[in-house]
C-alpha positions in Angstrom: -116.7 -132.9 58.4 -114.1 -135.7 58.9 -110.4 -134.9 59.1 -109.7 -136.7 55.9 -112.2 -134.5 53.9 -110.9 -131.4 55.7 -107.4 -132.2 54.6 -108.5 -133.0 51.0 -110.2 -129.6 50.9 -107.0 -128.0 52.2 -104.7 -129.9 49.8 -106.7 -129.3 46.8 -106.8 -125.5 47.1 -105.1 -123.6 44.3 -102.5 -122.0 46.3 -101.2 -125.3 48.0 -100.9 -126.9 44.6 -99.2 -124.0 43.0 -96.8 -123.9 46.0 -96.0 -127.6 45.6 -95.3 -127.1 42.0 -93.1 -124.2 42.8 -91.0 -126.2 45.3 -90.5 -129.1 42.9 -89.4 -126.7 40.2 -87.2 -124.7 42.5 -85.4 -127.8 43.8 -84.7 -128.8 40.2 -83.6 -125.2 39.3 -81.3 -125.2 42.5 -79.5 -128.4 41.1 -79.0 -126.8 37.8 -77.6 -123.6 39.3 -75.3 -125.6 41.6 -74.0 -127.6 38.6 -73.6 -124.4 36.6 -71.6 -122.7 39.4 -69.4 -125.9 40.1 -68.7 -126.8 36.6 -68.9 -123.7 34.6 -68.3 -120.5 36.7 -65.8 -121.7 39.3 -63.2 -123.4 37.0 -62.5 -120.2 35.2 -62.4 -118.1 38.3 -60.1 -120.6 39.8 -57.8 -120.5 36.7 -57.8 -116.7 36.9 -56.6 -116.7 40.6 -53.7 -119.2 39.9 -55.3 -122.6 39.2 -57.1 -122.9 42.5 -59.9 -125.5 42.9 -62.3 -123.7 45.3 -64.0 -126.8 46.5 -60.6 -127.9 48.1 -59.9 -124.6 49.8 -59.9 -125.1 53.6 -58.2 -123.8 56.7 -57.0 -126.8 58.8 -57.4 -126.2 62.6 -56.1 -129.6 63.7 -54.2 -132.2 61.7 -55.5 -135.8 61.5 -54.0 -138.1 64.2 -54.7 -141.7 64.2 -58.4 -142.4 64.1 -59.3 -138.8 64.7 -60.0 -136.9 61.4 -58.6 -133.5 60.7 -60.6 -130.4 61.9 -60.9 -127.9 59.0 -62.9 -124.9 57.9 -64.0 -125.5 54.3 -64.4 -122.0 53.1 -64.1 -123.0 49.4 -67.4 -124.9 49.6 -68.8 -121.9 51.4 -67.7 -119.6 48.5 -69.3 -122.0 46.0 -72.6 -121.8 48.0 -72.4 -118.1 47.9 -72.0 -118.0 44.2 -75.0 -120.5 44.0 -77.1 -118.2 46.1 -76.2 -115.0 44.1 -77.1 -116.7 40.8 -80.4 -118.0 42.2 -81.3 -114.7 43.7 -80.5 -112.8 40.5 -82.6 -115.2 38.5 -85.6 -114.8 40.8 -85.1 -111.0 40.8 -85.3 -111.0 36.9 -88.4 -113.2 37.0 -90.2 -110.9 39.5 -89.0 -107.8 37.6 -90.5 -109.2 34.4 -93.8 -110.0 36.2 -94.0 -106.5 37.7 -93.4 -104.9 34.4 -96.2 -106.9 32.7 -98.4 -106.1 35.7 -97.7 -102.3 35.2 -98.5 -102.5 31.4 -101.8 -104.0 32.3 -102.5 -101.3 34.9 -101.5 -98.4 32.6 -104.0 -99.4 29.8 -106.9 -96.9 30.5 -110.3 -98.4 30.6 -112.9 -97.1 28.3 -115.7 -95.2 30.1 -118.8 -97.3 30.3 -121.6 -96.7 27.7 -124.3 -94.3 29.1 -127.7 -96.0 29.7 -130.6 -95.3 27.5 -132.1 -93.0 30.1 -128.9 -91.0 30.3 -128.8 -90.6 26.5 -132.4 -89.5 26.5 -131.8 -87.0 29.3 -128.7 -85.6 27.6 -130.9 -85.1 24.4 -133.5 -83.3 26.3 -131.1 -81.1 28.1 -129.5 -80.2 24.8 -132.9 -79.4 23.2 -133.8 -77.2 26.2 -130.5 -75.3 26.2 -131.0 -74.4 22.5 -134.5 -72.9 23.1 
């Protein structure tokens, strides 16, 4: 088996294709969540804490001097990324919770006992007839 055909077999497995689709959708979902946090969630929170724009929050360690840029810790951007993560984690939790509840419903449905075979039915009839005598 050549390396190309082996790679084709690997790439066309269901799990690999499903994973690729999940990564593409996850990347798009991440962009949506980032925009939601930056444009919808953070402005009202900033307004509640005194009109602060979180993206500009930083702690300057060294001022800019000449050609040297300022050294700063941008904790506002970090807070925004934390909010992004929490929203994505909560959304994934809700999806998995929904999948688990659907899985439990399927498992809880009892299966009907299998129909007895013709021989079992005949033997049961014979047993019943013998017990009546």
